N, C-alpha and C positions, 0 to 999 in steps of 0.2 A: 291576764286574757285567759278565758276558759277554751276549751276545744271546741271544732264545730262538729254536731252530730247529726246524720241523716238515720230518721227512724223508721225502718221499713216494716210498715203497717201490709198483714198480707191479707187481712181482712178476715181471720181466723181471732176466735175467741183469747185465746192464749196470746196473740200478737198485741191485741187490743187492749189487756191489762197490763203488759209491759207498756206499751204507749202510756196508757192512764198514769201506771206509776210514774215514769220518765217526766211526763211533763204536769200532773197534776198533784203528784205526793213527794216532790225535791228528788225522784231519781236522777233527773239530770246534774242538778248541783251537787250528786252524790259521787257523779262520775266526771265532776269539774267541766260541764259542756255550756256554755255560756249561749252559742247561738245552735238551735234544736229546729229542725224541720221534717214533720212528717208526711210521707210520699207513699201512695198505694197505687202498683201498676196494672194498670186492667190489661188483659188478653185478650178480651173479646168473647171467651169462653166461661166466664165467671158464671156460676148462679147467681141469678136475680137476691137472692136472700143474702147472698154477699155482698152484692152493694147495696143493698138498702142495709145491712148491718154498718157497713163504714160510713152510710150517709147518715146514721142514728149517731156513731159515734162521732162525730163532727157537730150534729146538731145538740146532742145532750151532753156530752164530755169533753166538747171545746178542742177536736183534735186539730181543725183548721186543716185539714189532709190535704197536700197537692194531688192531685187525679192525675197519672202518667198514662201515656199510650206512647209505643214504639212507633217509631216513623221511619219505617223499613226503606231503605235505600235499596231500590232493586237494581241496582251494578254489584256484580259479583265481589269486587272487594271494597265497594262504597259505603262509608261510614253508616252508620243508620242515625237517627236524632231523635226527638221525643214531640209529642204535643199535649198541651195541660188541657184537659178536659174537666168536667165535671159530674154530676149524679146525670145528669138530665141527659146528656151530649155524651155521656161513655159509649162504646161500641157494647153491642149486645149482639150480634149479629155473625163477629167471627173476622171482619174483615181487617181487623190490624194480625188475627191469628192467620189467614189466608196467607198475606201478603209476605209474611216470614217464610211461609212453605212453599210458595209461589219460586222462592228465590234457594230456598237452602232444602227442602226436600221435607218430608214427613219425619216428625221427632220419634223417638223411642228409645228404647233402654240402651241401643248402641248409640244411636246418636241424638245425643241430649243438648239440644241448642234450644228447648221451649223457652225454659226459666231464666236461662241467661242470656236470651237473644230480648224477650219481652219485659225482661221484669232488669236483671241485674245492668245491662245496658244503659236502658233508659233511665235508671236511677244514677248511674256512674256519669252521664253526659247533661242529664239535669244539675247534677251535684258541679259539674265545671263548668259549664255553660249559663244555665238558669240560675244559679245561685253565684257563679263565682268562686267557689269553694275549693282547695286543694289540701290535700293532707288531712282530710276529716274523718271522722270514725263512721262505724254505721253498726247500727242496734237491730239485731236478729232475735226475734222471737221464740229462741226455743228452749225447753225447761231442764230443770235438774234432772227427770226422770227421762230423757233422753238425750243424752250427753252423745251416744252413738251419730247423731247428726251434725255435729261440731266439725267446721271445714278443719280440712287438713294446714291450708293454707290462712286459719282468721289472722295468725300475726300477719303475715306479708299484706294481707286485703285488710287490714287495722278492722276487724270486725270484733264488735263488743258483744256479750251473751250476758244480760243483766240477769234473767232469770234463772243463771247458772252461778255466778260468781259473786252476785251484789245482793242480790236479793231472790235465794234460791226458792223457786216453789214448783209443785208438783202438778199432774193434772187435775186432782182431786181437788186439790187447795185454789185452783182456779178455778173451777167451776163450781165450788162454796163461796165463793166470794159472785161469781155472776149470777147465782141463785138472787142476792140481794140486790143487785139492779134491776129498772126499771125496763129493760130490754137485753134480748140476748139473739145472738146468731140462730135463726131459725132453720138450719140444718140437722138431719140426723147424723150422728158424728161418723156415720161409716159415706156419709157424700162428701165431704171435703170442699172447699170452696171452686176447686175446676170441676165442670158436670162431669169429664168423661176420662180424667187423668190415665195417661197409657201407663203408669206405673203404679196405679194401683192393683192390687190382688183378686183375680177374676170374679171372685168372693164380692168385693165391693164393685165390680162392676156391675155383675149379674145383679145386686140389688138395686144398684141405680137405673137398668136396664128395666125391671119389674115394675118401678115406681113412677119410671117417663120413658118410654122405648124411644122418643123422638130424640132424646137426648143423644143417640148416636147417629143420625139422620147429618150430621156436621163433618163428624170423621168418616164416615162412609163418602162422601160427597169428596172431601179432601184423598182420599185414599184412589178414586177413581180418575182424579183430575193429575193426581200429582205421584203418582206411584213409582214413577221412572224420572225423578227428579230429585239431583243430589251428584255428588261428587264422580260417586262409583260409573254414574251414565255418560259422563264426559271422557272420551279417551286420551281428548289433551291434557284432563289432570289425574290420572293412572299412570301409575311410575311405566309400565312395561305398554304404554299405549292402546292396550287393548280393549276391547269391547265387553260388559259386564255378562256373564253368561245367558246363555238364552233363557227364557221361562224365567228370570229375578227381577224382583219386584220388590220396593220397599214396604212395609206394614206397619201398623203403631204399635199391636199387642204383642204383650207374650209370647215366646215361644213363634213367631212371624207369625201370629194369627191376626187376622182383618176383623174390623170392626163388625160386621156379619156374623161371625163367629160368638159375640154373647150375645146373641139371641138365639144359636143351637144352640148352645151350653145351657141356658134359662130352662129351655125345652126338656134336654137330655136331665136336668137333675129334677126337673119337677117338683112335686110336693116335698122331695126328701131334702129341700135346700134350705138353711137354714141362714138368716141374717146374721150380719156379722155384729159382736157387740165385744167391747172390754172385757166382760167375763165368759166369752164364749171359750168353751174347754174343747171344743173339737176342732184339730185342724188337718187340713190334707193339701200336702204337697203340690196335688195340681193346682187346686183354687184358692192357697192360701200364701203362697207365696208371693210376696210382693217386691217391687222393685226400689225402693224406697220413699215413695210417698208417705208423708204424713197428715195430719188432718188438714194441715193449709200448704201449699208450694211456698217453701220460703226459698227468698235468692241467696247466692252464695253456698249451697251445697257443691258437695265436690263433684254431683252431676255436673256441673256449672265449668270443671276445669278443662 
């Protein structure tokens, strides 16, 4: 009897290549997996191009993806669940994302609950209660040229990295494969699946802003409404029972900057701004340092621990 395998499909090209190899080109058999389920966890802040790409992978490549969204339990210690949606009904307005923020506060590089709650928890609960699986493995779409993204808890979490260990592929090789297909993910390489991921470098965030300033309307709204939500604002949850410092509030971007800073930085950089590319030789410590966001947001990174 073979293993049970969850294929975590992030909506990126690397993840889609891995999924196609697993279900259409014998990869699952090489991993001795007899039961395979492809899942995509929607955060409500994925780009429309990402959702369209997942849909095309289903219709053109036969992924039969299960589209999931977190069903956030508003009770502080209550367990969240999942909802099965589809391309048409998938949240595009951030309802799911805001429910998470309302409960746990704004995510940022210190409070790293975004992909953990909206992706990993939904997928795990679906595997246990939707499929009735236990002891399953999870395939993650990380390439051989990005091994630094492997989870330190991979063995404990039963995570598999086929594009590193079994069928090693680089970004260039995967891009070459996609050039021969009838469709691709219609996103610039700097955009990523999430519209405004707070782990992106400021160069990437400015690039997103210059293409679509409205992409930051949502994080601005979240900061207005939930800047003082989280355990540090609850004296009953602080070890010394004290209140947080006067004037302290959470923000989502690096160096404690609010979403409005992206617009300010764009204006400051002016015509000197250079779009991020894989071949770019310029590196600026202030705007190019990133917090771990890859081309797509994979579940079970060490940010989720």
